[in-house]
C-alpha positions in Angstrom: -4.7 15.8 40.3 -7.2 14.2 38.0 -6.8 16.7 35.1 -2.7 16.3 35.1 -3.5 12.1 34.9 -5.8 12.5 31.8 -3.7 15.0 30.0 -0.6 12.2 30.9 -2.6 9.3 29.6 -3.6 11.3 26.4 -0.3 12.3 25.4 0.9 8.5 26.0 -2.2 6.9 24.1 -2.6 9.1 21.1 0.6 8.7 19.7 0.4 4.9 19.9 -2.8 4.9 18.6 -1.4 7.2 15.2 1.6 4.2 15.3 -1.0 1.3 15.0 -3.3 3.1 12.1 0.1 3.6 10.1 1.4 0.1 10.5 -2.0 -1.4 8.7 -1.1 -2.9 5.4 -3.1 -2.1 2.7 -5.1 -5.1 0.9 -7.4 -6.0 -1.8 -9.7 -9.1 -2.6 -9.3 -10.7 -5.9 -11.8 -13.3 -5.8 -11.1 -15.1 -2.9 -7.5 -14.5 -2.7 -6.0 -11.2 -1.1 -3.3 -9.5 -1.9 -1.5 -6.6 0.6 1.3 -4.5 0.4 4.9 -6.2 0.4 3.6 -9.0 -2.2 5.7 -9.3 -5.0 4.5 -8.9 -8.7 4.3 -12.7 -9.7 2.1 -13.3 -6.6 -0.3 -10.7 -7.5 -0.9 -11.9 -11.2 -1.5 -15.4 -10.1 -3.6 -14.1 -7.4 -5.8 -11.4 -9.3 -4.9 -12.1 -12.9 -3.8 -9.8 -15.7 -4.9 -6.3 -14.9 -6.8 -4.0 -17.3 -4.0 -1.5 -17.5 0.0 -1.1 -16.7 1.4 2.0 -16.7 5.1 2.7 -15.9 5.7 5.7 -13.7 9.3 5.8 -13.9 12.1 5.3 -10.9 12.1 6.3 -7.4 15.2 6.3 -5.1 15.0 3.8 -2.4 17.2 2.8 0.4 20.0 0.1 -0.6 21.1 -3.1 1.2 23.3 -1.3 3.0 23.7 1.9 5.8 23.9 5.0 3.6 23.2 3.3 0.0 20.1 3.7 -2.2 19.3 2.2 -5.2 16.7 3.0 -8.0 13.8 1.0 -8.7 10.8 0.9 -11.6 7.7 2.0 -10.3 4.7 1.0 -12.2 0.6 1.5 -11.5 -1.7 -1.3 -12.5 -5.3 -1.0 -12.7 -7.8 -3.6 -11.7 -11.7 -3.8 -12.2 -14.3 -2.2 -12.3 -15.8 -4.6 -9.7 -18.9 -3.7 -8.2 -18.2 -0.4 -9.5 -14.8 0.1 -8.8 -11.4 0.8 -10.2 -8.3 -0.5 -7.9 -4.8 1.0 -8.8 -1.9 -1.4 -7.5 1.2 0.4 -7.2 4.4 -1.1 -7.7 8.0 -0.2 -6.5 10.4 -2.5 -7.9 9.0 -5.6 -7.5 7.1 -5.2 -4.3 3.5 -3.7 -4.0 3.6 -0.5 -2.4 0.3 1.0 -2.2 -3.8 0.1 -3.1 -5.9 2.9 -4.1 -9.6 2.3 -4.9 -11.9 4.8 -7.0 -15.7 4.7 -7.6 -15.5 4.2 -11.5 -17.3 6.9 -13.6 -16.2 9.5 -11.6 
């Protein structure tokens, strides 16, 4: 009976762990202020200042305000740094911060 209980426990806990990891928001510290996914462009600018670079990447279809609707939003990537040897790539979809990636500068 014990192996069956262990298998059931793993089957229950593993999906919950994956969901919890997926729910974590990306964040970046700019000086003493923090930006996170979901922040608007004006908040990022006020906390981190002007980026080193801004690139317009195109448009993306996202779900609209009503069920079954979709809308097109602009996608931009801003680059901050190098800070302590790292470059930070901040992506916006519409007016919202959607992703933060980092990379060692010089690579």
